[in-house]
C-alpha positions in Angstrom: -27.3 -45.4 81.4 -28.4 -43.1 78.6 -31.3 -40.9 79.2 -33.2 -42.4 76.3 -32.6 -46.0 77.3 -35.4 -48.0 79.0 -35.2 -48.1 82.7 -35.3 -44.5 83.5 -32.9 -41.6 83.7 -33.6 -38.0 83.2 -33.8 -36.5 79.7 -32.1 -33.2 78.8 -35.2 -31.3 79.6 -35.1 -32.5 83.2 -38.0 -34.9 82.8 -38.3 -38.5 83.8 -38.2 -41.1 81.0 -39.8 -43.8 83.1 -43.2 -43.0 81.8 -42.3 -43.7 78.2 -44.5 -40.8 77.1 -43.7 -37.8 75.0 -42.2 -34.8 76.8 -44.3 -31.8 77.9 -43.6 -29.0 75.4 -44.7 -26.3 77.7 -42.5 -27.5 80.5 -39.5 -27.8 78.2 -40.0 -24.2 76.9 -40.3 -23.0 80.5 -37.0 -24.5 81.6 -35.2 -23.2 78.5 -36.4 -19.7 79.3 -35.0 -20.1 82.9 -31.6 -21.1 81.6 -31.4 -18.2 79.3 -32.3 -15.8 82.1 -29.6 -17.3 84.2 -27.1 -16.8 81.4 -28.0 -13.1 81.0 -27.7 -12.3 84.7 -24.4 -14.1 85.1 -25.6 -15.6 88.3 -25.8 -19.2 89.4 -23.2 -21.8 89.0 -22.5 -21.1 85.3 -21.3 -17.5 85.8 -17.6 -18.6 85.9 -17.8 -20.4 82.6 -19.4 -17.3 80.9 -16.6 -15.1 82.1 -14.0 -17.4 80.7 -15.6 -17.3 77.2 -15.4 -13.5 76.9 -11.7 -13.2 76.0 -12.1 -16.0 73.4 -15.0 -14.1 71.8 -13.0 -10.9 71.8 -10.0 -12.7 70.2 -12.3 -14.2 67.5 -13.7 -10.7 66.8 -10.2 -9.3 66.4 -9.1 -12.1 64.1 -12.2 -11.6 61.9 -11.7 -7.8 61.9 -8.1 -8.3 60.8 -9.0 -10.7 58.1 -11.6 -8.3 56.7 -8.8 -5.8 56.1 -6.8 -8.1 53.8 -7.2 -7.5 50.0 -5.3 -8.1 46.8 -4.7 -5.6 43.9 -4.2 -6.9 40.3 -1.5 -5.9 37.9 -3.8 -3.7 35.9 -5.2 -1.9 39.0 -4.4 0.7 41.6 -6.2 1.2 44.9 -6.8 4.6 46.5 -6.9 4.4 50.3 -8.8 6.9 52.4 -8.3 6.9 56.2 -11.2 8.4 58.1 -12.3 10.1 54.8 -8.9 11.7 54.1 -6.4 10.6 51.4 -3.9 8.2 52.8 -2.1 6.3 50.0 -2.3 4.8 46.5 -1.1 1.2 46.4 -0.3 -0.9 43.4 -0.5 -4.6 42.6 0.0 -7.2 45.4 -1.4 -8.3 48.7 -2.2 -5.4 51.1 -3.9 -4.8 54.5 -5.8 -1.8 55.8 -7.8 -1.6 59.0 -11.5 -2.1 58.3 -14.0 0.5 59.3 -11.1 3.0 59.5 -9.8 2.9 55.9 -12.0 2.9 52.8 -10.7 1.7 49.4 -11.5 2.5 45.8 -9.9 0.2 43.1 -9.4 1.6 39.6 -8.2 -0.1 36.4 -5.3 2.1 35.2 -4.0 0.1 32.2 -7.4 -0.7 30.8 -8.1 1.2 27.7 -11.6 2.7 27.7 -13.7 4.2 24.9 -16.4 6.8 24.7 -18.3 7.7 21.5 -20.3 10.7 20.6 -22.0 12.3 17.6 -23.3 15.8 17.0 -24.0 18.7 14.6 -21.7 21.7 14.6 -20.8 24.8 12.6 -17.5 25.0 10.6 -15.4 28.1 10.0 -17.1 28.7 6.6 -20.5 28.6 8.2 -21.5 25.2 7.0 -23.2 22.6 9.2 -21.4 19.2 9.5 -22.3 16.0 11.4 -19.3 14.4 13.1 -19.2 11.0 14.8 -16.0 10.1 16.8 -14.7 7.9 19.5 -12.1 8.7 22.1 -9.8 6.0 23.6 -8.4 6.9 27.1 -7.0 5.3 30.2 -6.3 6.4 33.8 -3.0 8.2 34.3 -3.5 9.0 38.0 -5.9 6.9 40.1 -5.8 9.6 42.9 -6.9 12.4 40.6 -9.5 10.2 38.9 -11.1 9.2 42.2 -10.8 12.4 44.3 -10.7 15.5 42.1 -13.8 15.0 39.9 -17.1 13.7 41.1 -18.1 12.2 37.7 -15.0 11.7 35.5 -16.9 10.2 32.6 -19.4 13.1 32.5 -16.5 15.6 32.7 -14.8 13.8 29.8 -18.0 14.0 27.7 -18.4 17.8 28.3 -14.7 18.4 27.6 -14.8 16.3 24.4 -17.8 18.2 23.1 -16.1 21.6 23.9 -12.8 20.6 22.3 -14.4 19.1 19.1 -16.6 22.2 18.5 -13.6 24.5 19.1 -11.5 22.6 16.5 -14.3 22.2 13.9 -15.3 25.8 14.3 -11.8 26.8 13.3 -11.7 24.5 10.2 -13.5 24.8 6.8 -16.0 22.1 5.7 -13.6 20.4 3.3 -11.0 20.1 5.9 -13.4 18.3 8.3 -14.9 15.8 5.9 -12.0 15.0 3.6 -8.6 16.5 3.4 -8.0 17.5 7.0 -9.9 14.9 8.9 -6.7 13.4 10.5 -5.5 16.8 11.6 -8.9 17.6 13.1 -8.6 14.4 15.2 -5.1 15.3 16.4 -6.0 18.8 17.3 -9.1 17.6 19.1 -7.1 15.2 21.1 -4.6 17.9 22.1 -7.3 20.3 23.1 -9.2 17.6 25.1 -6.0 16.6 27.0 -5.4 20.3 27.9 -8.9 20.6 29.3 -8.6 17.4 31.3 -5.2 18.4 32.7 -6.8 21.8 33.7 -9.4 19.8 35.7 -6.7 17.5 37.1 -9.0 14.6 36.1 -6.2 12.0 35.9 -7.4 10.9 32.5 -5.0 10.3 29.6 -6.3 10.6 26.0 -4.7 7.8 23.9 -6.3 8.5 20.5 -9.4 10.1 18.9 -10.9 8.4 15.8 -13.2 10.4 13.5 -15.6 7.6 12.4 -17.7 9.8 10.1 -18.0 13.4 9.0 -20.6 14.4 6.5 -23.1 17.2 5.9 -26.6 16.7 7.3 -29.0 14.6 5.2 -31.2 17.6 4.5 -28.4 19.3 2.5 -26.5 16.3 1.2 -27.8 16.6 -2.3 -26.8 20.2 -2.6 -23.4 19.4 -1.2 -22.9 16.6 -3.7 -23.6 19.1 -6.5 -20.9 21.4 -5.0 -18.4 18.5 -4.8 -19.1 17.5 -8.4 -18.7 21.1 -9.6 -15.4 21.3 -7.8 -14.2 18.1 -9.3 -15.2 19.3 -12.8 -13.3 22.5 -12.2 -10.2 20.7 -11.0 -10.4 18.4 -14.0 -10.7 21.3 -16.5 -7.8 23.1 -14.8 -5.7 19.9 -15.1 -6.6 19.5 -18.8 -5.7 23.1 -19.5 -2.5 22.8 -17.6 -1.6 19.6 -19.6 -2.4 21.4 -22.9 -0.3 24.4 -21.8 2.6 22.1 -20.8 2.4 20.5 -24.2 2.0 23.5 -26.5 4.4 25.9 -24.8 7.5 23.7 -25.0 6.6 22.9 -28.7 6.3 26.6 -29.5 9.5 27.3 -27.6 11.2 24.6 -29.6 9.9 25.9 -32.9 11.0 29.4 -32.0 14.5 28.1 -31.1 14.7 26.2 -34.4 13.8 29.4 -36.4 16.4 31.4 -34.5 19.0 28.8 -35.1 18.1 28.7 -38.8 18.2 32.4 -39.1 21.5 32.5 -37.3 22.9 29.8 -39.7 21.6 31.7 -42.7 23.1 34.9 -41.4 26.5 33.2 -40.9 26.2 31.7 -44.4 25.5 35.0 -46.1 28.1 36.8 -44.2 30.7 34.2 -44.9 29.8 34.0 -48.6 29.9 37.8 -48.9 33.3 37.9 -47.2 34.6 35.1 -49.5 33.4 36.9 -52.6 34.9 40.1 -51.4 38.2 38.4 -50.7 38.1 36.7 -54.1 37.4 40.0 -55.8 40.3 41.7 -54.0 42.6 38.9 -55.0 41.3 38.9 -58.6 41.8 42.7 -58.8 45.4 42.2 -57.7 46.0 39.6 -60.4 44.2 41.8 -63.0 46.5 44.7 -62.1 49.5 42.5 -62.7 48.3 41.0 -66.1 45.1 42.6 -67.4 44.9 40.9 -70.8 45.5 37.4 -69.5 43.1 37.9 -66.6 40.4 39.3 -68.9 40.7 36.2 -71.2 40.6 33.9 -68.3 37.5 35.6 -66.9 35.8 35.4 -70.3 36.6 31.8 -70.7 35.3 31.0 -67.2 32.1 32.8 -67.9 31.6 31.0 -71.3 32.3 27.7 -69.6 29.8 28.4 -66.9 27.1 29.4 -69.4 27.8 26.4 -71.7 27.8 24.0 -68.8 24.2 25.1 -67.9 23.0 25.0 -71.5 21.9 21.8 -73.3 22.1 23.4 -76.8 25.0 25.2 -78.5 25.0 27.2 -81.8 28.5 27.7 -83.3 29.2 30.2 -86.1 31.9 28.5 -88.2 34.4 30.7 -90.0 34.2 30.8 -93.8 30.6 29.5 -94.0 27.1 30.8 -93.8 25.6 27.9 -91.9 25.6 27.7 -88.1 26.4 24.5 -86.3 23.8 23.2 -83.9 25.0 20.9 -81.2 22.2 19.3 -79.1 24.2 18.2 -76.1 21.2 16.7 -74.3 20.5 14.5 -77.3 24.1 13.5 -77.7 24.2 12.5 -74.0 21.1 10.4 -74.4 22.4 8.7 -77.5 25.7 8.2 -75.9 24.2 6.0 -73.2 23.0 3.5 -75.9 25.5 4.0 -78.6 28.6 2.0 -79.3 32.1 2.8 -78.2 33.0 4.0 -81.7 30.1 6.4 -81.9 31.1 7.8 -78.5 34.7 8.3 -79.7 33.4 10.2 -82.8 31.2 12.5 -80.6 34.1 13.2 -78.4 36.3 14.1 -81.4 33.6 16.4 -82.7 33.3 18.2 -79.4 37.0 18.6 -79.2 37.2 20.1 -82.7 34.4 22.5 -82.0 36.0 23.6 -78.7 39.3 24.3 -80.5 37.5 26.3 -83.2 35.7 28.4 -80.5 39.0 29.1 -78.7 40.8 30.1 -81.9 38.0 32.4 -82.9 38.0 34.0 -79.5 41.8 34.5 -79.7 41.4 36.2 -83.2 38.7 38.5 -81.9 40.9 39.4 -79.0 43.9 40.1 -81.2 41.7 42.3 -83.5 40.4 44.3 -80.5 44.0 44.8 -79.3 45.1 46.1 -82.7 42.2 48.5 -82.9 43.1 49.8 -79.4 46.7 50.4 -80.5 45.6 52.5 -83.5 
């Protein structure tokens, strides 16, 4: 029969349920205290059961202690293990176990790319103040050095970055920092920062430094803008002068070369002509020595022909008359262009007759001169 069924039976508190009344609370607490005292002293009839539970409790504690030492490391992490406060090992990704309370673990993300930004005023090599804002990207190259060698790696990174940046900017002029050499400043700062971090054995690897902004302070920005404008004007004027020089100098050189070539051509022409005239005179002298009379006449006729060719009017003294014959050759030529064929033939006959008379007269004069010379 169950203790709570009607008809009696003792309840768990040792009371009798026949009275159908509520249990005495004070009596129940008194009996519970007695049982607990018996459990603590190990006496009584339950002592053997308590001794049998001790190994089980110890086994449970061992299992729990072992389970507390199991941990997992991700692919992007490394764990530094210290055993009794001394470096023991660095483990990578996977499932690992270390004895709890004996080993302590510090897990660090080694492939995660971290970033730190800073901004500050500093002095350049040409004694100008510049405001530089930059950010450094870094990761952990050695988890052991990052955890054990430096107490505050981020603080050390900040101090090293400020030192490296001021060193590089202090060795660069203002224009190099804010415009032309900004990329080189970033590269030099990254190299200097990495050297300092390696000197500290910090385990930090600098990936890249980006100079986000570099400008003069706001207090002197207006004056600096004037300097930039003046420098741009100077560069523009120099370029214009260089362009003008590049245009005028080749033109002058070409003109000088043309004059030299013309002078050389004129020189060659004069020399060649003089040499030809000299050769012609030598040959003419040779022919004159062979036949002086004939050569003299030929020279006279050539001279008259040349003179008559260049003249448009001819006066002929006809023999046996007092009148002089006037031949306007220019008028005859003009009339010849509009005259008939018959008129042109008459003009040609007249010209032939006059030419024959001139030749005969020249021959008579020549014969008369020769007879006088013989006398």
